[in-house]
BADREN-181310 format. One record per residue (C-alpha): residue number from 0; y, x, z. Coordinates in pm, 1 decimal, padded with zeros to 6 digits. Layout:
! residues N
<k->NUM&y->Y&x->X&z->Z>
...
***
This chain:
! residues 190
<k->0&y->00565.6&x->-01290.7&z->-01490.1>
<k->1&y->00501.0&x->-01649.9&z->-01602.4>
<k->2&y->00391.1&x->-01902.4&z->-01320.4>
<k->3&y->00054.3&x->-02016.7&z->-01515.6>
<k->4&y->-00015.4&x->-01645.1&z->-01559.6>
<k->5&y->00019.6&x->-01572.8&z->-01190.8>
<k->6&y->-00212.4&x->-01876.4&z->-01136.7>
<k->7&y->-00454.3&x->-01726.8&z->-01362.4>
<k->8&y->-00446.4&x->-01348.8&z->-01214.7>
<k->9&y->-00432.1&x->-01411.2&z->-00863.1>
<k->10&y->-00692.6&x->-01731.6&z->-00883.3>
<k->11&y->-00936.4&x->-01463.7&z->-01016.2>
<k->12&y->-00866.7&x->-01222.5&z->-00785.3>
<k->13&y->-00939.8&x->-01423.3&z->-00511.1>
<k->14&y->-01261.3&x->-01560.7&z->-00669.1>
<k->15&y->-01389.3&x->-01223.3&z->-00696.0>
<k->16&y->-01363.5&x->-01198.6&z->-00290.9>
<k->17&y->-01664.3&x->-01233.0&z->-00085.9>
<k->18&y->-01711.8&x->-01413.4&z->00241.9>
<k->19&y->-01701.5&x->-01120.6&z->00466.9>
<k->20&y->-01383.2&x->-01000.7&z->00274.7>
<k->21&y->-01191.3&x->-01331.5&z->00285.5>
<k->22&y->-01301.3&x->-01404.8&z->00683.2>
<k->23&y->-01195.5&x->-01001.3&z->00741.9>
<k->24&y->-00859.4&x->-01041.3&z->00583.3>
<k->25&y->-00773.2&x->-01330.5&z->00701.5>
<k->26&y->-00831.4&x->-01253.0&z->01046.2>
<k->27&y->-00622.9&x->-00954.1&z->00997.2>
<k->28&y->-00308.0&x->-01168.6&z->00875.1>
<k->29&y->-00325.5&x->-01402.9&z->01186.6>
<k->30&y->-00299.1&x->-01099.8&z->01364.4>
<k->31&y->-00027.0&x->-00967.7&z->01196.8>
<k->32&y->00159.0&x->-01321.6&z->01214.4>
<k->33&y->00150.1&x->-01267.5&z->01622.3>
<k->34&y->00418.6&x->-01018.9&z->01501.2>
<k->35&y->00658.2&x->-01274.2&z->01371.7>
<k->36&y->00988.1&x->-01369.0&z->01584.4>
<k->37&y->00852.2&x->-01762.4&z->01563.3>
<k->38&y->00648.3&x->-01808.0&z->01870.0>
<k->39&y->00932.7&x->-01987.5&z->02103.3>
<k->40&y->00898.3&x->-02315.2&z->01885.5>
<k->41&y->00667.0&x->-02619.6&z->01915.1>
<k->42&y->00574.6&x->-02791.2&z->01625.1>
<k->43&y->00383.2&x->-02608.9&z->01355.3>
<k->44&y->00250.1&x->-02736.1&z->01053.0>
<k->45&y->-00055.4&x->-02557.9&z->00903.4>
<k->46&y->-00255.9&x->-02619.3&z->00605.1>
<k->47&y->-00644.6&x->-02644.0&z->00639.0>
<k->48&y->-00809.2&x->-02390.8&z->00373.1>
<k->49&y->-00985.0&x->-02498.0&z->00081.4>
<k->50&y->-01280.0&x->-02277.3&z->00109.7>
<k->51&y->-01366.3&x->-02341.7&z->-00267.3>
<k->52&y->-01046.6&x->-02160.9&z->-00367.5>
<k->53&y->-01090.2&x->-01876.3&z->-00129.3>
<k->54&y->-00750.4&x->-01948.6&z->00047.9>
<k->55&y->-00649.0&x->-01753.8&z->00323.7>
<k->56&y->-00880.7&x->-01862.7&z->00609.2>
<k->57&y->-00627.1&x->-02059.8&z->00855.4>
<k->58&y->-00893.6&x->-02106.8&z->01121.8>
<k->59&y->-00774.6&x->-01773.9&z->01303.4>
<k->60&y->-00419.3&x->-01911.5&z->01288.8>
<k->61&y->-00540.9&x->-02238.2&z->01433.8>
<k->62&y->-00680.0&x->-02051.3&z->01757.1>
<k->63&y->-00385.4&x->-01868.0&z->01830.4>
<k->64&y->-00163.1&x->-02173.4&z->01789.2>
<k->65&y->-00388.3&x->-02360.6&z->02004.4>
<k->66&y->-00428.8&x->-02066.1&z->02257.1>
<k->67&y->-00047.8&x->-02053.0&z->02316.5>
<k->68&y->-00012.1&x->-02456.0&z->02348.1>
<k->69&y->00158.3&x->-02538.8&z->02037.8>
<k->70&y->00150.5&x->-02876.6&z->01877.3>
<k->71&y->-00052.5&x->-02876.9&z->01567.3>
<k->72&y->00022.7&x->-03045.1&z->01285.9>
<k->73&y->-00179.6&x->-03082.7&z->00957.5>
<k->74&y->-00102.2&x->-03235.6&z->00613.8>
<k->75&y->-00257.4&x->-03552.4&z->00431.7>
<k->76&y->-00203.9&x->-03554.5&z->00048.4>
<k->77&y->-00109.9&x->-03867.0&z->-00134.5>
<k->78&y->-00233.0&x->-03765.2&z->-00508.5>
<k->79&y->-00024.7&x->-04131.2&z->-00634.4>
<k->80&y->00292.3&x->-04016.4&z->-00491.1>
<k->81&y->00295.5&x->-03630.4&z->-00456.2>
<k->82&y->00357.6&x->-03645.6&z->-00116.0>
<k->83&y->00234.7&x->-03489.4&z->00233.9>
<k->84&y->00197.0&x->-03704.3&z->00550.0>
<k->85&y->00157.9&x->-03506.3&z->00871.4>
<k->86&y->-00077.5&x->-03562.8&z->01121.1>
<k->87&y->-00126.4&x->-03401.3&z->01483.5>
<k->88&y->-00428.5&x->-03204.5&z->01497.6>
<k->89&y->-00616.1&x->-03371.0&z->01842.6>
<k->90&y->-00979.1&x->-03314.3&z->01950.3>
<k->91&y->-01029.2&x->-03667.6&z->01788.1>
<k->92&y->-00881.9&x->-03603.6&z->01473.1>
<k->93&y->-01136.7&x->-03674.5&z->01176.7>
<k->94&y->-01122.0&x->-03386.9&z->00897.2>
<k->95&y->-01229.1&x->-03492.6&z->00502.0>
<k->96&y->-01199.3&x->-03315.2&z->00228.5>
<k->97&y->-01051.5&x->-03506.3&z->-00050.9>
<k->98&y->-01096.2&x->-03505.4&z->-00431.1>
<k->99&y->-00954.8&x->-03108.2&z->-00435.3>
<k->100&y->-01163.9&x->-03043.2&z->-00156.8>
<k->101&y->-00889.6&x->-02997.6&z->00075.0>
<k->102&y->-00985.7&x->-03096.8&z->00420.7>
<k->103&y->-00729.8&x->-03364.2&z->00552.3>
<k->104&y->-00701.4&x->-03559.6&z->00849.7>
<k->105&y->-00848.1&x->-03912.0&z->00775.3>
<k->106&y->-00569.4&x->-04062.9&z->00993.6>
<k->107&y->-00376.1&x->-04013.1&z->01314.0>
<k->108&y->-00087.2&x->-03948.4&z->01505.9>
<k->109&y->00194.4&x->-03952.9&z->01245.3>
<k->110&y->00447.7&x->-03665.5&z->01292.2>
<k->111&y->00802.5&x->-03707.3&z->01106.0>
<k->112&y->00871.6&x->-03400.2&z->00910.5>
<k->113&y->01213.5&x->-03331.2&z->01092.4>
<k->114&y->00995.6&x->-03254.5&z->01405.9>
<k->115&y->00824.8&x->-02950.5&z->01226.3>
<k->116&y->01007.9&x->-02635.7&z->01340.5>
<k->117&y->00747.4&x->-02369.4&z->01157.7>
<k->118&y->00540.7&x->-02416.9&z->00849.7>
<k->119&y->00265.3&x->-02183.0&z->00727.9>
<k->120&y->00236.8&x->-02252.0&z->00338.7>
<k->121&y->-00040.9&x->-02183.6&z->00054.0>
<k->122&y->00017.1&x->-02010.6&z->-00223.5>
<k->123&y->-00117.0&x->-01805.0&z->-00509.9>
<k->124&y->00118.0&x->-01526.8&z->-00544.6>
<k->125&y->00487.7&x->-01471.4&z->-00409.8>
<k->126&y->00770.5&x->-01248.9&z->-00486.3>
<k->127&y->00962.5&x->-01001.7&z->-00331.9>
<k->128&y->01261.5&x->-01253.9&z->-00302.0>
<k->129&y->01055.1&x->-01533.5&z->-00135.3>
<k->130&y->00971.0&x->-01725.6&z->-00432.5>
<k->131&y->00599.8&x->-01837.8&z->-00454.8>
<k->132&y->00339.2&x->-01977.8&z->-00699.7>
<k->133&y->00123.4&x->-02229.0&z->-00571.5>
<k->134&y->-00104.4&x->-02449.8&z->-00763.7>
<k->135&y->00179.9&x->-02669.3&z->-00953.4>
<k->136&y->00158.8&x->-02976.0&z->-00813.1>
<k->137&y->00504.3&x->-02910.9&z->-00613.6>
<k->138&y->00335.1&x->-03102.3&z->-00276.8>
<k->139&y->00479.5&x->-02841.4&z->-00055.5>
<k->140&y->00849.7&x->-02792.9&z->-00216.2>
<k->141&y->00859.6&x->-03206.8&z->-00238.3>
<k->142&y->00755.2&x->-03155.7&z->00146.8>
<k->143&y->00983.1&x->-02868.2&z->00208.5>
<k->144&y->01243.0&x->-03073.2&z->00073.8>
<k->145&y->01241.7&x->-03335.5&z->00354.7>
<k->146&y->01223.1&x->-03110.3&z->00643.3>
<k->147&y->01523.3&x->-02987.7&z->00822.5>
<k->148&y->01736.3&x->-02677.9&z->00637.3>
<k->149&y->01637.7&x->-02453.0&z->00939.6>
<k->150&y->01255.0&x->-02478.0&z->00946.1>
<k->151&y->01097.1&x->-02130.6&z->00911.5>
<k->152&y->00860.4&x->-02129.5&z->00593.8>
<k->153&y->00594.1&x->-01882.2&z->00619.5>
<k->154&y->00349.4&x->-01770.5&z->00325.7>
<k->155&y->-00020.4&x->-01631.7&z->00396.3>
<k->156&y->-00115.7&x->-01419.9&z->00117.5>
<k->157&y->-00431.1&x->-01164.0&z->00064.8>
<k->158&y->-00212.7&x->-00965.4&z->-00200.3>
<k->159&y->00104.2&x->-00791.3&z->-00173.4>
<k->160&y->00409.2&x->-00941.2&z->-00419.8>
<k->161&y->00492.4&x->-00933.7&z->-00721.9>
<k->162&y->00839.4&x->-00786.8&z->-00867.6>
<k->163&y->00977.2&x->-01115.7&z->-00982.9>
<k->164&y->00832.0&x->-01452.4&z->-01085.5>
<k->165&y->00982.2&x->-01608.8&z->-01368.7>
<k->166&y->01093.5&x->-01992.2&z->-01420.1>
<k->167&y->01224.9&x->-02049.1&z->-01075.6>
<k->168&y->01331.1&x->-02412.3&z->-01075.7>
<k->169&y->01620.3&x->-02546.1&z->-00795.6>
<k->170&y->01359.0&x->-02745.1&z->-00674.1>
<k->171&y->01137.8&x->-02442.3&z->-00565.7>
<k->172&y->01217.6&x->-02382.6&z->-00188.9>
<k->173&y->01184.1&x->-02002.5&z->-00104.5>
<k->174&y->01007.9&x->-01854.1&z->00202.3>
<k->175&y->01152.7&x->-01714.2&z->00504.1>
<k->176&y->00802.4&x->-01479.6&z->00553.0>
<k->177&y->00529.9&x->-01364.9&z->00390.1>
<k->178&y->00225.2&x->-01249.2&z->00570.3>
<k->179&y->-00072.0&x->-01031.9&z->00409.6>
<k->180&y->-00298.7&x->-00887.4&z->00582.3>
<k->181&y->-00082.5&x->-00504.2&z->00609.9>
<k->182&y->00282.4&x->-00659.1&z->00622.7>
<k->183&y->00510.3&x->-00925.1&z->00696.3>
<k->184&y->00774.2&x->-00923.2&z->00418.3>
<k->185&y->01121.0&x->-01088.1&z->00559.7>
<k->186&y->01332.9&x->-01290.9&z->00291.2>
<k->187&y->01667.6&x->-01491.1&z->00327.4>
<k->188&y->01835.7&x->-01515.1&z->00662.1>
<k->189&y->01592.2&x->-01578.0&z->00879.2>
***
């Protein structure tokens, strides 16, 4: 299926979900993530959910990370350059929504991408080969290209994979895992 068609289909499916469904499925995804072989690392990058887009609510995963005393890193996007900057999440971090309603840190302690070991990635859809469809701006592919090759890339999805995403480009960086409420999908060599 073409990326534009997948974006429309999965945005529509998410928009039909109510708040209690999102909360319940997000909790299931967080609990399922505990089965991943990733918990021996220190630096975890995680996106803060866009409530208006009915994304997987990462608050439950944040609690898990903080409960395990992990260093939690959150992104801030630059619309001009298409880059993500990484900031350490602390008790002093001020979060504010940007023009796309993405909750982001205003500023703080910047963390170099080279330090990151695990990254949780937002997506609209993914396929059985680990390719993903996001919003089409390329923020995460550019960000991941600047990370260490061994970084563990984990997608979070309310929905199961599609068979195959068409239009895969050389700049598209595949996932190592994707977590849904009921399953963990593993791709590649991780």
